[in-house]
N, C-alpha and C positions, 0 to 999 in steps of 0.2 A: 304262676308263680314267676317265671321268668321276667315277664312284663312289669311285675311289681318290684323285683330286685333291680332292674333296669332303670325303673323310674326314681328309685330311692338313689341310685348313683347319679343319675341325672341331676336331682333335686340338690346334690352336693357340687354341682358345676363340672363333672367329669363325664365322659364317654364311657361305654362299656369296656372298649379298648384301654382306655387310658388308665380306669381302674385295674384291667388286668395287668398290664405291666406294672403299676405302682404296688398292687398288692403281691405280686410275683417277687419283687424287690424286697417288700417288707417280711416275707417269709424266710429270708434267708439270714444267717447271721450277721451281726454288725460287723462291717459298716454299711450293710444293707447294699451290695454291689454285686452286678454280674456282668457279663461282656454281652454284646448285642447278639452274639451268636446263641450263648445261654439263654437269653431271654425270648429270642424268636422260637427256640426249640421247646422252651417250657410253656410258651403262650400259643403256640401254633401258627405265629405270624410269617410272612414271608420276610426276607432280610431286608427287601426294599421298603416294605411297609413298616418294619420296625425302625428303619433309620428315620424315615419321615416322623413317626410317633415319638421318637426319642427326641428329635430335634423341638418339636412342639412342647414336651415335657420340660426340656431344658430351658427354652424361651419362657416358659411359666414358672421357672426356679423350682420345680418340683423334683428335678434331678440335676446332678451336675456330671459333666464327663470329665474322665481322667485318663492320662496316658500312662502307661506302666512304665515304672522308671526304668527297667531293663532292657525294654523293646519299644519304642515309640510307635510302632505300627500297631501294637494292642491298644486298645481303649475300652474303657468300661462305665457303665452307667451305675451313679450311686444316688440312692435317695437324700434329698436334703432333709433338713429338719422341718421345713414348711411342707414338704412332700410325704415325710412320715406322719406328722399331725394330721393333714388332710386324709391320707389314706386310712389311718386309725379311726377318723371320724366316720368315713364312709363304711368301715367294716363293722362299725357298730350299727349304722342306720341298716344295713343289709341284715345283720343279724337279729335286728328288731322285726325286720319284715319276716325273715323265716321263723322266729319265735311266733309271730301272730298267724302265719301260715298253720303251725302245729296247733294252735288253739281252736281254727275254725272246725277242723274235722274229728278231733279228738275230745272226749271229754275229760274233765280233770281226773277221773279216775283212771282211764287210758293213759293220760300223761304220766300219772304216778307210776303205772305198772312199767310204761316205756323207761322210764327214769331207773326204775329199778333194774329193769333187764340191762339197759346201758351200762349202768354201774357196775354189773356183773363181768360184761363183756370187756369193758376198757383195760382192766388190769390184765387181762388176757392178752390183748392186742398190744399192749405196751411191752410185754415180756418178750414178744415176738420182734420187736424192733431191735 
């Protein structure tokens, strides 16, 4: 499964690490920005590795780097429109892979039962948030 997902990401022109950072930015509220420290904590990168990755993503115009107005030492990474569109395209490709993986081991009947069970579970989980 992991290999199929990695392949789907690679086919869209990204490494798994790049997709990890971009998708993490995409999951936060607009303007889709986090500090490098927040990013490396959420993605489990080292700070040095994160800096190198952010530089590469900025060079490819998938993110932009901004300085906080009240403190020039504080910088954050923001998903660009180009980065947002690419991330959403890759997320759709990954979702397709995951859906296809469900089709393989589960019959249509099992898929329907799973859908019903998850439909009952989802409202309960939303209430807990």
